[in-house]
C-alpha positions, 0 to 999 in steps of 0.5 A: 152164275147162269142164274144171275144173269137171268134174273138181271143181276150184273155178273161179272165172273164165274168162280170154280174149284169144283173138280167134276165134269157137273160144272159143264152142265152148270154153266151151258152156253159159258155167258160171256164173263171173266172165268176164275178157275182152279187149276185142279178142275176138270179139263172138258169144261177148262176147254169147253170155257176156252171153247168157247173163246172166253178167258181164262184167270187160273189159280191153285187151290187147296185140296189135301192129296197126300204126300207120296212115302218118298216126298220126305227124300226127294225134298233133301234131294231137290233142295241139295240139286239146287244148292250144288247147281247155284254153288251156295247153301239156301238160307237157312229158314227158306232151306226149313221151309222147302223141306215143310214142304207139301207135295200138292204146292210143290206141283204148283210151283213147279207145273205151273207159271208163279200163281196163288192158292186158296185154301180155307174152309172147303166150298168154294164162297171160302177160297173166292174170299181167298183170291178177293183177298188176293187181287186186294179188294176194299169191301168183300161182300159175301150174300147168301151162304148160309152154311145151313139147310132151308126149313123145308129141308130143301139142300140142292138147287134142284129142290131136292130134300137133305133130312128126307133122302137119306143120302146126306149126311145131318147135323142139327142143334141150336145156337142162341135159342135159334135151331140151325139144320146142317151138315159137317161140311158146312160147318168147316166151312161155317165157323172158318168164314166166321174167322174170316171175318173176326180176321178181315172185320168191316173189309169182309161183309157177310149179308143174310140170316145165316150160321158164319154169322151166328158163330161170329161173335162166339168164342174159340172154346165154342168153335173147338167143340163143332167139326173140322179138318184135322189137316187144317189149322183151327189154332183160333189164337194164331188165326190173325197171324195165318191169314 
């Protein structure tokens, strides 16, 4: 966001799912835009934004928090308590859904006013698309989000070289004769971006020479061979019903 403003581009919102204090430096100066911030963001960041008297809209962001061992029994107790307070049994469908609720989602529901929880992919682009969809935008343009390392090996915004640093897990491969250098987490996000494009069709426009665009026309068997999260739903055939 600061870079866009510095270059003279119109920027109306800042978006953050980062849980570290690093965003305080990234957004230093806190430009006068609307801030869309995950409830899991670092409290120092939200304090700084509020201190600059900027508007903040919170949403929830899936982090993959592990359920505590006692959560299975706690869910049953909470359901029983609700039924006792209301003097009636919950419907079978709603009871089943609640008993399958992850602890993380329960906390969002219990601790905050009603909101939306986003969770596709691993980066801010995937999650921002989910939020834009929830807001009802008719067209969603994604510029960049190449999910890959630059041809010269540059990976980080400060120009640090991913392939020579030895600190980054690098994966390489060819798709339709084009060589790609990327990272496992980027591939996870690229696959999900490709699936989102299939789902949203012309509503989602992926702009640029990017790994997601290279994957859009690949069949499910090809995509299943790529890195993915075991906790994320990768039933490609059912994806259209899920998102």
